[in-house]
C-alpha positions as CSV (number, residue, x, y, z in Angstrom):
1,X,-10.4,-25.7,-5.5
2,X,-8.9,-22.9,-7.4
3,X,-5.7,-21.2,-7.2
4,X,-3.3,-18.5,-8.2
5,X,-6.3,-16.3,-8.9
6,X,-5.6,-13.0,-10.7
7,X,-6.4,-10.9,-7.7
8,X,-4.1,-9.0,-5.2
9,X,-6.4,-9.1,-2.2
10,X,-8.5,-11.6,-0.1
11,X,-12.3,-11.6,-1.1
12,X,-15.5,-13.6,-1.4
13,X,-15.2,-16.0,-4.5
14,X,-17.7,-18.3,-6.2
15,X,-17.8,-20.4,-9.3
16,X,-20.4,-20.6,-12.1
17,X,-20.8,-23.5,-14.3
18,X,-22.6,-23.6,-17.8
19,X,-23.4,-27.1,-19.4
20,X,-25.0,-26.9,-22.7
21,X,-28.5,-25.4,-22.7
22,X,-28.8,-25.9,-19.0
23,X,-29.2,-22.9,-16.6
24,X,-25.9,-22.0,-14.9
25,X,-25.1,-23.4,-11.7
26,X,-23.5,-21.7,-8.8
27,X,-21.4,-22.9,-6.1
28,X,-21.2,-21.6,-2.3
29,X,-19.3,-18.5,-1.7
30,X,-16.1,-18.7,0.0
31,X,-15.9,-15.8,2.3
32,X,-12.7,-13.8,3.0
33,X,-10.3,-16.3,1.0
34,X,-6.8,-15.5,-0.2
35,X,-6.5,-15.8,-3.8
36,X,-3.7,-18.3,-3.6
37,X,-5.9,-21.1,-3.0
38,X,-9.7,-21.3,-2.5
39,X,-11.6,-24.4,-1.6
40,X,-15.2,-25.0,-2.6
41,X,-16.9,-28.3,-1.1
42,X,-19.6,-28.2,-3.4
43,X,-20.9,-31.5,-5.3
44,X,-22.4,-30.6,-8.8
45,X,-24.1,-32.9,-11.1
46,X,-23.9,-32.3,-14.8
47,X,-25.5,-34.1,-17.8
48,X,-22.7,-34.4,-20.5
49,X,-22.9,-36.5,-23.6
50,X,-19.2,-37.8,-25.1
51,X,-19.9,-36.2,-28.2
52,X,-17.8,-33.7,-30.4
53,X,-21.2,-31.8,-31.0
54,X,-21.9,-31.2,-27.4
55,X,-21.0,-27.7,-26.2
56,X,-18.0,-27.2,-23.9
57,X,-18.2,-27.0,-20.1
58,X,-17.6,-23.2,-19.1
59,X,-16.4,-22.6,-15.7
60,X,-15.9,-19.3,-14.4
61,X,-14.2,-17.8,-11.2
62,X,-15.8,-14.7,-10.0
63,X,-15.3,-12.3,-7.0
64,X,-18.4,-11.0,-5.2
65,X,-18.5,-7.1,-4.7
66,X,-20.8,-5.0,-2.4
67,X,-22.7,-4.3,-5.8
68,X,-22.5,-7.2,-8.4
69,X,-19.4,-9.1,-9.2
70,X,-16.2,-9.2,-11.2
71,X,-15.3,-12.3,-13.5
72,X,-11.7,-12.9,-12.8
73,X,-10.5,-16.0,-15.0
74,X,-12.6,-18.7,-16.9
75,X,-11.9,-22.1,-18.7
76,X,-13.9,-24.3,-21.4
77,X,-13.5,-27.8,-21.2
78,X,-14.7,-30.2,-24.1
79,X,-17.5,-32.6,-23.3
80,X,-15.2,-35.3,-24.4
81,X,-12.5,-34.5,-22.0
82,X,-15.2,-34.6,-19.2
83,X,-16.4,-37.8,-20.1
84,X,-13.0,-39.4,-20.3
85,X,-11.7,-38.2,-17.0
86,X,-15.1,-39.1,-15.4
87,X,-14.6,-42.7,-16.3
88,X,-10.7,-42.9,-15.9
89,X,-9.0,-44.0,-12.7
90,X,-7.0,-40.6,-12.7
91,X,-10.0,-38.5,-12.5
92,X,-8.4,-35.8,-10.3
93,X,-7.4,-33.1,-12.8
94,X,-5.7,-29.7,-12.2
95,X,-6.7,-27.5,-15.3
96,X,-5.2,-24.0,-16.4
97,X,-7.7,-21.3,-16.5
98,X,-7.2,-18.0,-18.5
99,X,-7.3,-14.5,-17.0
100,X,-10.4,-12.4,-18.2
101,X,-8.3,-9.0,-17.3
102,X,-5.7,-8.9,-20.0
103,X,-3.9,-5.9,-18.2
104,X,-3.4,-8.2,-15.1
105,X,0.2,-9.1,-14.9
106,X,0.1,-12.7,-13.3
107,X,3.3,-14.7,-12.4
108,X,1.6,-18.0,-13.2
109,X,-1.8,-18.9,-14.6
110,X,-4.7,-19.5,-12.6
111,X,-6.1,-23.2,-12.2
112,X,-8.9,-25.2,-11.0
113,X,-8.9,-28.8,-9.5
114,X,-11.7,-31.0,-10.0
115,X,-12.6,-34.5,-9.3
116,X,-14.8,-36.0,-11.9
117,X,-17.0,-39.0,-11.5
118,X,-19.6,-40.9,-13.6
119,X,-23.5,-41.3,-13.0
120,X,-23.0,-44.6,-10.9
121,X,-20.6,-43.0,-8.4
122,X,-22.0,-42.4,-5.0
123,X,-22.3,-39.0,-3.9
124,X,-19.7,-37.6,-1.6
125,X,-19.4,-34.5,0.4
126,X,-15.8,-33.7,-0.2
127,X,-13.9,-33.3,-3.5
128,X,-10.6,-35.1,-2.6
129,X,-9.0,-37.2,-0.1
130,X,-6.3,-34.4,0.5
131,X,-8.8,-32.2,1.1
132,X,-7.5,-30.7,4.3
133,X,-4.1,-30.2,2.9
134,X,-5.6,-28.1,-0.1
135,X,-8.2,-26.2,2.0
136,X,-5.4,-25.2,4.5
137,X,-2.6,-24.1,1.9
138,X,-1.1,-21.4,4.3
139,X,2.3,-22.9,3.7
140,X,4.7,-22.9,0.9
141,X,5.3,-26.7,1.4
142,X,1.6,-27.5,1.1
143,X,1.0,-25.8,-2.4
144,X,4.4,-27.1,-3.7
145,X,3.4,-30.8,-3.0
146,X,-0.1,-30.3,-4.3
147,X,1.3,-28.8,-7.7
148,X,4.0,-31.7,-8.0
149,X,1.4,-34.3,-7.3
150,X,-1.0,-32.8,-9.8
151,X,0.4,-31.4,-12.9
152,X,-1.1,-28.3,-14.7
153,X,-3.2,-29.4,-17.9
154,X,-4.8,-27.4,-20.6
155,X,-8.5,-28.0,-21.3
156,X,-7.5,-31.3,-23.6
157,X,-5.6,-32.8,-20.9
158,X,-2.0,-31.9,-22.1
159,X,0.5,-31.2,-19.5
160,X,1.7,-27.3,-19.3
161,X,4.8,-26.0,-17.7
162,X,4.4,-23.5,-14.8
163,X,6.9,-21.5,-12.5
164,X,8.0,-23.1,-9.6
165,X,6.3,-22.3,-6.1
166,X,9.7,-21.2,-4.6
167,X,10.4,-18.6,-7.2
168,X,6.6,-17.3,-7.1
169,X,7.3,-16.8,-3.2
170,X,10.4,-15.2,-3.5
171,X,9.1,-12.7,-6.0
172,X,6.0,-12.1,-4.1
173,X,8.3,-11.3,-1.0
174,X,10.4,-8.7,-3.2
175,X,7.2,-7.1,-4.5
176,X,5.8,-6.8,-0.6
177,X,9.0,-5.2,0.4
178,X,8.9,-2.7,-2.4
179,X,5.4,-2.0,-1.9
180,X,5.9,-1.3,1.8
181,X,9.1,0.6,1.2
182,X,7.3,3.0,-1.1
183,X,4.2,3.5,1.3
184,X,6.6,4.2,4.1
185,X,8.6,6.9,2.2
186,X,5.4,8.4,0.9
187,X,3.9,8.3,4.5
188,X,7.3,10.3,5.7
189,X,7.0,12.6,2.5
190,X,3.6,13.6,4.0
191,X,3.8,13.7,7.6
192,X,7.5,15.3,7.7
193,X,6.4,18.5,5.8
194,X,3.1,18.6,7.7
195,X,5.3,18.7,10.8
196,X,7.7,21.0,9.7
197,X,5.0,23.6,8.6
198,X,3.4,23.5,12.0
199,X,6.8,23.7,13.9
200,X,7.4,26.6,11.5
201,X,4.1,28.4,12.2
202,X,4.9,27.9,15.9
203,X,8.5,29.4,15.8
204,X,7.6,32.2,13.3
205,X,4.8,33.2,15.8
206,X,6.8,33.2,18.9
207,X,9.7,34.8,17.3
208,X,7.6,37.8,15.7
209,X,6.0,38.3,19.4
210,X,9.3,38.2,21.1
211,X,10.7,40.8,18.6
212,X,7.7,43.1,19.3
213,X,8.3,42.8,22.8
214,X,12.2,43.5,22.1
215,X,11.1,46.8,20.1
216,X,9.0,47.7,23.1
217,X,11.7,47.0,25.5
218,X,14.3,49.1,23.5
219,X,11.7,52.0,23.2
220,X,11.4,52.1,27.1
221,X,7.8,51.2,27.2
222,X,6.4,50.1,30.7
223,X,5.4,46.8,31.3
224,X,3.2,44.9,31.3
225,X,1.7,45.7,27.9
226,X,-1.4,44.4,26.2
227,X,-1.3,42.9,22.9
228,X,-3.0,45.9,21.3
229,X,-0.3,48.1,22.6
230,X,2.6,46.0,21.3
231,X,0.9,45.6,18.1
232,X,0.1,49.5,17.9
233,X,4.1,49.9,18.6
234,X,5.1,47.7,15.8
235,X,2.9,49.7,13.4
236,X,4.1,52.8,14.5
237,X,7.7,51.8,13.8
238,X,7.0,50.3,10.2
239,X,5.2,53.8,9.5
240,X,7.8,56.1,11.3
241,X,10.6,54.5,9.7
242,X,9.1,53.0,6.3
243,X,11.9,53.5,3.6
244,X,14.7,55.0,5.7
245,X,16.6,51.8,5.9
246,X,17.5,52.0,9.4
247,X,20.5,49.9,10.9
248,X,19.9,46.7,12.7
249,X,20.2,47.2,16.4
250,X,18.0,50.2,16.6
251,X,15.0,50.2,18.7
252,X,12.8,49.6,15.9
253,X,14.9,47.0,14.1
254,X,16.4,44.8,16.6
255,X,19.0,42.4,15.9
256,X,18.7,38.5,16.3
257,X,20.9,38.9,19.4
258,X,18.8,41.3,21.1
259,X,15.7,39.3,20.2
260,X,17.2,36.1,21.7
261,X,18.2,37.8,24.7
262,X,14.4,38.3,25.3
263,X,13.3,35.1,24.2
264,X,15.7,33.7,27.0
265,X,13.6,33.5,30.4
266,X,14.7,36.1,33.2
267,X,15.8,33.1,35.5
268,X,18.3,32.0,32.9
269,X,19.8,35.3,32.4
270,X,17.7,36.6,29.8
271,X,15.8,39.9,29.4
272,X,12.2,38.9,29.2
273,X,10.2,41.5,31.3
274,X,9.2,39.9,34.5
275,X,6.0,41.8,34.4
276,X,5.0,40.6,30.9
277,X,2.8,37.3,30.9
278,X,4.4,34.6,29.0
279,X,3.9,34.1,25.5
280,X,1.8,31.0,24.2
281,X,1.2,29.8,20.6
282,X,-2.7,29.4,20.4
283,X,-4.2,26.3,19.8
284,X,-7.6,25.8,18.3
285,X,-10.3,25.0,20.8
286,X,-7.8,25.3,23.6
287,X,-9.9,28.1,25.3
288,X,-12.9,26.0,25.5
289,X,-10.9,23.9,28.1
290,X,-9.2,26.7,29.8
291,X,-5.8,25.9,28.1
292,X,-3.5,29.2,27.7
293,X,-1.7,27.3,24.5
294,X,1.5,26.1,23.8
295,X,4.4,28.0,25.7
296,X,6.8,29.8,23.6
297,X,10.5,28.3,24.1
298,X,13.8,30.1,23.6
299,X,14.6,27.4,20.7
300,X,11.8,28.9,18.6
301,X,13.4,32.2,18.2
302,X,16.8,30.3,16.9
303,X,15.0,28.0,14.8
304,X,12.8,30.6,13.1
305,X,15.9,32.8,12.5
306,X,18.1,30.1,11.1
307,X,15.4,28.2,8.9
308,X,13.7,31.4,7.6
309,X,16.3,31.8,4.7
310,X,15.2,28.4,3.4
311,X,11.6,28.8,3.7
312,X,11.1,29.7,-0.2
313,X,12.8,26.4,-1.0
314,X,10.7,24.2,0.9
315,X,8.1,23.2,-2.0
316,X,11.3,22.6,-4.2
317,X,12.4,20.2,-1.6
318,X,9.3,18.3,-1.2
319,X,8.9,17.8,-4.9
320,X,12.7,16.6,-5.0
321,X,11.8,14.1,-2.4
322,X,8.8,12.7,-4.0
323,X,10.7,12.7,-7.3
324,X,13.5,10.4,-5.7
325,X,11.0,8.2,-4.0
326,X,9.3,7.8,-7.7
327,X,12.9,7.0,-9.1
328,X,13.5,4.6,-6.3
329,X,10.1,2.8,-7.0
330,X,11.0,2.5,-10.8
331,X,14.6,1.1,-9.9
332,X,12.8,-1.4,-7.4
333,X,10.4,-2.6,-9.9
334,X,13.4,-2.8,-12.5
335,X,15.4,-5.0,-9.9
336,X,12.4,-7.3,-9.6
337,X,11.7,-7.8,-13.3
338,X,15.4,-8.3,-13.5
339,X,15.1,-11.2,-10.6
340,X,12.2,-12.7,-12.3
341,X,14.3,-12.8,-15.8
342,X,17.3,-14.5,-13.6
343,X,15.2,-16.9,-12.3
344,X,13.7,-18.0,-15.7
345,X,17.1,-18.3,-17.3
346,X,18.3,-20.4,-14.5
347,X,15.4,-22.8,-14.6
348,X,15.7,-22.9,-18.3
349,X,19.2,-24.1,-17.9
350,X,18.3,-26.4,-15.4
351,X,15.9,-28.1,-17.6
352,X,18.0,-28.1,-20.7
353,X,20.8,-29.8,-18.5
354,X,18.1,-32.5,-17.3
355,X,17.2,-33.2,-20.7
356,X,20.9,-33.7,-22.0
357,X,21.6,-35.9,-18.8
358,X,18.6,-37.9,-19.6
359,X,19.5,-38.6,-23.4
């Protein structure tokens, strides 16, 4: 079994073992396994001599990709250590491995748990009696008990210190919360401006058309009027009074109150011409299904008129939002690092206190 692999996601993992001049041996592929603990039920036979001149045993953990593979971590164990462990009563060892990617920030070093046996030992199909516990390490207690029972060793058999499993689980939860918070904020930062832009286009379309109908009504036009006739009237007003600075409220420059009165349906006390067809915002491909479009409601006039002054600042507001999200993410990472440092100081004080009490 291997554990605490330098990988963030579940994947397909396998081992390669190189022993002396023999061809490399490969285990079966553990498919869709979490990098916390991966179990390999394989039994491999190695030819090793107890000699300082014998090449070291090299074990490598790899992740199988769609094309090729990625080397995650490896360890080299001297041949003398392998033979000593094989003929020892305590022949089950958990050995530290080393990350191949120096840029990967790991909370705890990866490890491999092996059971060694001599040539006179009968073949076995499982690597340890506690196989079920190790293979199904989905709870914190299982990992914690396993690590407490089998201490972490280096390649020569010396014990090594490693972080407590409770601390690793707490830090992992903090990282997950920060990651989900950042994703949610980015999602809102994308969806809200898109929704605002769509709503603004809808409100602007409705207000401009209601304004054109108001201009036609104030100019004593007869309804119903076609879209071409209304557009021709708007262009005539623009040409006729261009640069004259006419006052708000004139037939060719209606006020908001005049436009809003036309926005309001006639059955609600508004002045929308009863003979004029209702306005509808065009929807792409809606005509293929005989759908007239999205009806224009009176709130569209109110929304466009009051939101229009803030339109030039919309891009700046979006940039400011993402800047705040970036700052919050940086602050969150700082808090996680501070929590990690606090845990390390606390554990160090506990160890010092334990050593003083022992003396």
